[in-house]
N, C-alpha and C positions, 0 to 999 in steps of 0.2 A: 411569641406560640400559643395562637387562637385554637388547633387542632386538638379534639378530644379523643381519648383514648378511648376500646374498648376494652375494660380488666376482664380478666379471666377470676372464675368464684375465687381460684385460688391468690390470688395479686385481692382480692375484694380483703378475701379474709386475714391474709396479712397487713394489709390496712388496718382493718377492725383493729386487729391484735395490738397494730404499734400505735392506735388512737386509746382506746383504752389503759395502757399500760400510761398514755399521757395522762390522765385523769388525777389531778391532786397535781401535777405538777407546771403542768402549760395551761393560760389560762383559751378562755373559747377561741378569741379571734389568734393569738398563738396558734391554738390545732386549726385551724380553718390555712394559717399558710402550712401547716405540714399535710394535712387534709389534699391542698391545692397542688402541691411538689406534688405527690402520688399522681393524682388523676393528668398531673399535664405530662406524664412519663420519665419524673423524676427518678432515677432508682433509691436503697437506702441509704446508701452513700454517698448520695449529693444532698439530700433528703436532710441528712445528719452535718452536713458543716453551716445548716443556720438553725437545725430544731435548737436551740437552748432557751432555758428558761430565761437566764437573763439576760437576753435579749426582745426590746420590744416588737412589739408583732410589724408593725410598722417595719424596723428594723429587717428582719427574716425575710416580710413583700420586696423589700429591696432586692436581698441576697437572692433570694429566689426568682425571681428575675433576671438577674444578671447572668443565676445558671444557666436557666430555660433558654436566654439566647444565644449561649455559647456552648447549647448540644443540638442547634438547628441541627 
């Protein structure tokens, strides 16, 4: 899914709030996967499937790509 979505101000606010709550829980690469899920059109529920601090960012990436491929 290479499409870029235009986010509303409300969506940007929610994403920023979620990322802020991740501070100290997720490392930078994990937070990037969470962010990329949102900007690529995943819902909060879909992001929560792979947004687990115990998962390495590489695993989060693979899970995100799989979820995105199913939502095309």
